[in-house]
C-alpha positions as CSV (number, residue, x, y, z in Angstrom):
1,X,129.5,100.7,57.5
2,X,125.8,100.4,58.3
3,X,124.5,97.8,60.8
4,X,122.6,94.7,59.6
5,X,119.4,95.6,61.5
6,X,119.4,99.1,60.0
7,X,120.3,97.8,56.6
8,X,117.4,95.3,56.5
9,X,115.0,98.1,57.6
10,X,116.2,100.5,55.0
11,X,115.8,97.8,52.3
12,X,112.2,97.2,53.4
13,X,111.7,101.0,53.2
14,X,112.8,101.0,49.6
15,X,110.0,98.5,48.9
16,X,107.5,100.7,50.8
17,X,108.5,103.7,48.7
18,X,108.4,101.8,45.4
19,X,104.9,100.5,46.4
20,X,103.8,104.1,47.1
21,X,105.0,105.0,43.6
22,X,103.1,102.0,42.2
23,X,100.0,102.9,44.1
24,X,99.9,106.5,43.0
25,X,100.6,105.5,39.4
26,X,97.6,103.2,39.6
27,X,95.5,106.0,41.0
28,X,96.7,108.2,38.2
29,X,95.6,105.7,35.6
30,X,92.2,105.4,37.3
31,X,91.7,109.1,37.4
32,X,92.7,109.3,33.7
33,X,90.1,106.5,32.9
34,X,87.3,108.6,34.5
35,X,88.3,111.8,32.7
36,X,90.0,113.6,35.6
37,X,93.3,114.5,33.9
38,X,94.2,117.0,36.6
39,X,93.8,114.5,39.4
40,X,95.7,112.0,37.2
41,X,98.5,114.6,36.8
42,X,98.7,115.2,40.6
43,X,99.0,111.4,41.2
44,X,101.6,111.0,38.5
45,X,103.7,113.7,40.1
46,X,103.3,112.0,43.4
47,X,104.4,108.7,41.9
48,X,107.6,110.3,40.6
49,X,108.3,111.8,44.0
50,X,107.9,108.4,45.7
51,X,110.3,106.9,43.2
52,X,112.7,109.6,44.2
53,X,112.3,108.7,47.9
54,X,113.1,105.1,47.1
55,X,116.2,106.3,45.3
56,X,117.3,108.4,48.3
57,X,117.3,105.2,50.4
58,X,119.0,103.2,47.6
59,X,121.8,105.8,47.3
60,X,122.2,106.1,51.0
61,X,122.6,102.4,51.5
62,X,125.2,102.3,48.8
63,X,127.0,105.3,50.2
64,X,127.3,103.6,53.6
65,X,128.8,100.5,52.0
66,X,125.6,98.4,52.4
67,X,124.0,96.0,49.9
68,X,120.7,97.0,48.3
69,X,118.3,94.1,48.2
70,X,115.2,94.8,46.2
71,X,112.1,92.9,47.0
72,X,108.9,92.0,45.2
73,X,106.4,94.9,44.9
74,X,102.8,93.9,45.5
75,X,100.1,94.9,43.1
76,X,98.1,98.0,44.1
77,X,94.3,98.4,43.8
78,X,93.1,99.5,40.4
79,X,90.0,101.5,41.2
80,X,88.3,103.5,43.9
81,X,84.7,104.5,44.6
82,X,85.3,108.2,44.1
83,X,88.0,110.9,44.0
84,X,87.4,111.4,47.8
85,X,87.8,107.7,48.4
86,X,91.1,107.7,46.5
87,X,92.5,110.6,48.5
88,X,91.3,109.1,51.8
89,X,93.2,105.9,50.8
90,X,96.2,108.1,49.9
91,X,96.1,109.7,53.4
92,X,95.8,106.3,55.0
93,X,98.8,105.1,53.1
94,X,100.9,108.2,53.9
95,X,100.1,107.6,57.6
96,X,101.4,104.1,57.2
97,X,104.6,105.5,55.6
98,X,104.9,107.9,58.5
99,X,104.8,105.0,60.9
100,X,107.5,103.2,58.9
101,X,109.7,106.3,58.9
102,X,109.2,106.6,62.7
103,X,110.2,103.0,63.2
104,X,113.4,103.6,61.2
105,X,114.2,106.6,63.4
106,X,113.7,104.4,66.5
107,X,116.1,101.8,65.1
108,X,118.7,104.5,64.3
109,X,118.4,105.8,67.9
110,X,118.7,102.3,69.4
111,X,121.7,101.5,67.2
112,X,123.2,104.9,67.9
113,X,123.5,105.3,64.1
114,X,123.7,109.1,64.0
115,X,124.3,109.3,60.2
116,X,121.1,107.4,59.4
117,X,119.2,109.3,62.1
118,X,120.3,112.6,60.5
119,X,119.3,111.4,57.0
120,X,115.9,110.3,58.2
121,X,115.0,113.8,59.5
122,X,114.4,114.8,55.9
123,X,111.8,112.0,55.6
124,X,110.2,113.0,58.9
125,X,109.7,116.5,57.6
126,X,108.5,115.2,54.2
127,X,105.8,113.1,55.8
128,X,104.4,116.1,57.6
129,X,104.1,117.8,54.2
130,X,102.7,114.6,52.5
131,X,99.9,114.2,55.1
132,X,99.0,117.9,55.0
133,X,98.7,118.0,51.2
134,X,96.4,115.0,51.3
135,X,94.3,116.5,54.1
136,X,93.9,119.8,52.2
137,X,92.6,118.0,49.1
138,X,90.3,115.8,51.2
139,X,88.9,119.0,52.8
140,X,88.2,120.5,49.4
141,X,86.6,117.3,48.1
142,X,84.3,117.2,51.1
143,X,83.4,120.9,50.5
144,X,82.4,120.3,46.9
145,X,80.9,116.8,47.4
146,X,78.2,116.3,44.8
147,X,79.2,119.4,42.7
148,X,80.4,118.5,39.2
149,X,81.5,122.1,38.8
150,X,83.5,121.9,42.0
151,X,85.2,118.7,40.8
152,X,86.0,120.3,37.4
153,X,87.5,123.3,39.2
154,X,89.6,121.2,41.5
155,X,90.7,119.0,38.6
156,X,92.0,122.2,36.9
157,X,93.8,123.2,40.1
158,X,95.5,119.8,40.4
159,X,96.5,119.9,36.8
160,X,98.9,122.7,37.6
161,X,101.2,120.5,39.8
162,X,104.6,120.0,38.3
163,X,107.3,117.5,39.3
164,X,110.3,119.2,40.9
165,X,113.3,116.9,41.6
166,X,114.1,117.1,45.2
167,X,117.6,118.2,46.3
168,X,119.6,115.8,48.5
């Protein structure tokens, strides 16, 4: 059985992950609306990944005999100043998620909840990857700033991203 403090924190994290999915789906729609289908694809894949992360927490809570309590998901922004601005906001959001995961790890340590601590290590590693991916795209966007050809080429690159369901 999972402790009440940990259960509440994990339920909050489901909401964080669902908001992440919502945010990236909103970004996908915005990119689509400005004709950047590759960027839109990248964000749509990211939205699906975040939904998968929420489901990992959901399944974990149920497996430990806890009760999932879904919460209201706030509305995300609907537009950004530029592709660079959108990815800077993405990185900012992922850093927030990293802080949330780190707080979960701290609670698991304090509660001596080794099973949850172990499960969270996957998310710790995932956040390193998430931030690195965003930083790489931001670096490319800064390099090509003002170049329509550069945006076109990056859009084609981002269109190649495919959703791969993550293994538990």
